[in-house]
C-alpha positions as CSV (number, residue, x, y, z in Angstrom):
1,X,6.0,4.8,17.1
2,X,9.6,3.7,17.4
3,X,12.0,4.7,14.7
4,X,15.2,2.9,13.7
5,X,18.1,5.0,12.6
6,X,20.6,2.2,11.9
7,X,20.6,-1.4,10.7
8,X,21.2,-4.2,13.2
9,X,24.3,-6.5,12.8
10,X,22.3,-9.0,10.7
11,X,20.2,-6.5,8.9
12,X,16.4,-6.3,8.4
13,X,13.9,-6.6,5.6
14,X,10.6,-4.7,5.5
15,X,7.5,-5.2,3.4
16,X,4.6,-2.7,3.4
17,X,1.0,-3.6,2.9
18,X,-1.6,-1.0,2.0
19,X,-5.2,-0.9,3.0
20,X,-7.4,1.9,1.6
21,X,-10.9,3.0,2.5
22,X,-12.2,5.0,-0.5
23,X,-15.0,6.8,1.3
24,X,-18.1,5.3,-0.4
25,X,-18.1,1.7,0.9
26,X,-15.2,0.6,-1.3
27,X,-12.0,-0.7,0.2
28,X,-8.9,-2.4,-1.1
29,X,-5.8,-4.1,0.1
30,X,-2.6,-4.6,-1.8
31,X,1.1,-5.2,-1.6
32,X,3.7,-2.4,-1.2
33,X,4.6,-2.4,-4.9
34,X,6.4,0.7,-6.2
35,X,5.1,2.1,-9.5
36,X,7.5,1.3,-12.3
37,X,7.6,3.3,-15.6
38,X,5.6,1.6,-18.3
39,X,3.3,-0.2,-15.9
40,X,-0.4,-0.1,-16.7
41,X,-2.4,-0.8,-13.5
42,X,-5.5,-1.5,-15.6
43,X,-3.7,-4.4,-17.3
44,X,-2.4,-5.9,-14.1
45,X,-5.0,-5.0,-11.4
46,X,-3.6,-7.3,-8.7
47,X,-0.3,-5.4,-8.7
48,X,-1.5,-2.2,-7.1
49,X,-4.1,-1.1,-4.6
50,X,-7.1,0.2,-6.4
51,X,-10.9,0.7,-6.5
52,X,-13.4,1.9,-9.0
53,X,-16.1,4.1,-7.8
54,X,-19.5,4.2,-9.5
55,X,-20.7,7.5,-7.8
56,X,-19.5,11.0,-8.4
57,X,-18.7,13.6,-5.7
58,X,-16.2,14.3,-3.1
59,X,-14.7,11.3,-1.2
60,X,-12.8,11.0,2.0
61,X,-10.0,8.5,1.4
62,X,-8.0,6.9,4.2
63,X,-4.8,4.9,3.5
64,X,-3.2,2.7,6.2
65,X,0.3,1.3,5.7
66,X,1.4,-1.7,7.8
67,X,5.0,-2.7,7.8
68,X,6.1,-6.3,8.4
69,X,9.8,-6.3,9.3
70,X,12.1,-9.3,9.7
71,X,15.3,-8.8,11.7
72,X,18.3,-11.1,11.3
């Protein structure tokens, strides 16, 4: 993985996308939206990555973050 430590002369803009595997056949995909105080994810389910499991027990959860970056 290559890391950038400074902006280019025109700048850049990055957008993360999250994909989660929730360990019991459930998966989800969502935008990189930061949680804001007062938000209720249950009232706006498309805003955040989420899944609702119907089984109990320990789950192995994997989260993959993909960045799409535009350089100017």
